[in-house]
Structures are given as C-alpha cells and as structure tokens.
C-alpha positions in Angstrom: -43.0 -60.0 40.5 -41.7 -61.0 37.3 -38.2 -59.3 36.4 -37.0 -59.2 32.8 -33.4 -59.3 32.6 -33.2 -58.8 29.0 -34.5 -55.3 29.1 -32.0 -52.4 28.2 -32.4 -48.8 29.4 -32.5 -46.0 27.0 -30.0 -43.4 27.5 -31.5 -39.7 27.0 -28.5 -37.6 25.8 -30.7 -34.6 24.8 -29.9 -32.9 28.3 -26.1 -33.4 27.6 -26.1 -32.0 24.2 -28.0 -28.8 25.5 -25.4 -28.2 28.1 -22.4 -28.7 25.6 -24.2 -26.3 23.0 -24.5 -23.8 26.0 -20.9 -24.1 27.1 -19.7 -23.6 23.3 -21.9 -20.7 22.9 -20.3 -19.1 26.0 -16.7 -20.1 24.8 -17.4 -18.5 21.5 -18.6 -15.2 23.1 -15.8 -14.8 25.6 -12.8 -16.0 23.5 -12.5 -12.7 21.4 -12.8 -10.6 24.4 -9.5 -12.1 25.8 -6.4 -9.9 25.5 -3.0 -11.4 25.9 -0.5 -9.0 27.1 3.2 -9.8 27.0 5.6 -7.0 28.1 8.2 -6.2 25.4 11.3 -4.1 26.0 11.8 -2.3 22.7 15.4 -1.3 21.8 16.4 2.2 22.0 16.9 3.9 18.6 19.4 6.6 17.8 18.4 10.2 17.7 21.5 11.7 16.3 20.8 10.9 12.9 17.7 12.1 11.2 16.4 11.6 7.7 15.9 14.4 5.5 12.9 15.0 3.3 13.4 13.7 -0.4 12.5 16.8 -2.4 9.9 16.4 -5.2 10.6 16.7 -8.8 8.2 18.4 -11.1 8.3 18.2 -14.8 6.3 20.9 -16.9 5.2 20.4 -20.4 3.9 23.3 -22.6 1.6 23.2 -25.4 4.3 23.3 -27.9 6.1 20.4 -26.4 8.8 22.2 -24.4 9.7 20.3 -21.4 11.2 22.0 -18.1 12.7 20.5 -15.1 13.4 23.3 -12.5 14.7 25.9 -14.6 16.2 23.6 -17.2 14.7 23.3 -20.7 14.6 20.1 -22.9 13.6 19.4 -26.3 10.8 16.6 -26.6 12.8 14.5 -29.2 15.8 14.3 -27.0 14.0 14.1 -23.6 14.3 10.3 -23.0 18.2 10.5 -23.0 18.6 14.0 -21.4 16.1 12.8 -18.3 18.2 9.4 -17.9 21.3 11.4 -17.4 19.7 14.1 -15.5 18.1 11.3 -13.1 21.3 9.5 -12.1 21.9 12.0 -9.4 18.4 11.6 -8.0 17.2 9.2 -5.6 14.7 6.7 -7.3 12.2 6.9 -4.2 11.7 10.7 -5.3 8.0 11.6 -6.2 7.8 13.1 -9.7 4.9 15.2 -10.7 4.1 15.7 -14.4 2.1 19.0 -15.4 1.1 18.8 -18.9 -0.9 21.5 -21.0 -4.3 20.2 -21.5 -4.0 20.8 -25.2 -1.3 18.1 -25.6 -2.0 14.9 -27.4 -2.2 12.0 -25.0 0.6 10.1 -26.6 3.0 13.3 -25.8 2.1 12.8 -22.1 2.5 9.2 -22.1 6.0 9.4 -23.6 6.9 11.6 -20.6 5.3 9.3 -18.2 7.2 6.2 -19.9 10.5 8.1 -19.9 10.2 8.9 -16.0 9.3 5.2 -15.3 12.0 3.6 -17.3 14.5 5.9 -15.5 13.8 3.9 -12.3 11.0 6.2 -10.7 8.0 4.5 -9.3 6.3 7.3 -7.6 4.9 9.3 -10.6 1.9 11.4 -10.5 -0.3 13.4 -13.2 -1.3 16.6 -12.0 -4.7 18.1 -12.6 -6.7 21.4 -11.9 -9.4 20.9 -9.5 
C-alpha cells in the first residue's frame, strides 16, 4: 500500500452555498411580515377649545368687469389696492374662489388671480361650470 502524503483533498462548497441561499430566501420572505409594536401613551388633548371653520371668500367678475366680493362692488382698475385693504382682516389660509364670466379676456381673470396671490392667499381656485 502506497500512501501519497502530498495529495490535497478538494472541498465541495456547493451544498454550503445552497443552504445559505435557502436561509437567505427564508429571511427575505419573513422579514417584511414581522410587525414591531411598541406601546405608546399619547398625551390628552384639550377639548374645551374647538377651532371654527374659516369661511370661504368668493370673488365674482361680470362681463363688464365689475367685481363683487360679498355685497361690495369694486372697480376693475382700483381692485388691487381695494382688495389688499379689504384682505387685511381676513386670515391668509382662507380659500378664495374666483367666478368669472366666460366672455372675459384671459388677462382680466389673471389680473384678479395675481392680485389675490399678492395679497398673501395661497388657496385660490377658479370656478367653472360642469
């Protein structure tokens, strides 16, 4: 019997890689299903003060460029200054609706929209039919 002491055994790592891939797949499938719950005690809020709803503001423009806010009438040429003075008592997070006659030119409606935006209102909508 002749023994070769210089012979080196080959390691087969294929089964090890297969097992690791199966474990990785199991980990990837089960991880999203784990839900971590932590009990949180929320503070008590005050129920004595309730916030009132901010009323909407509607601006109506007729075909002959007469502008109405509530029951007040404004001239088209002086609307910018009048609206800025009018809007000082109104909260700036008020929703402003602009209703314009369809016969008006685009520039006239954009003038009103620009004036409302410059007065500090960010929630401005143009109202259409349909």
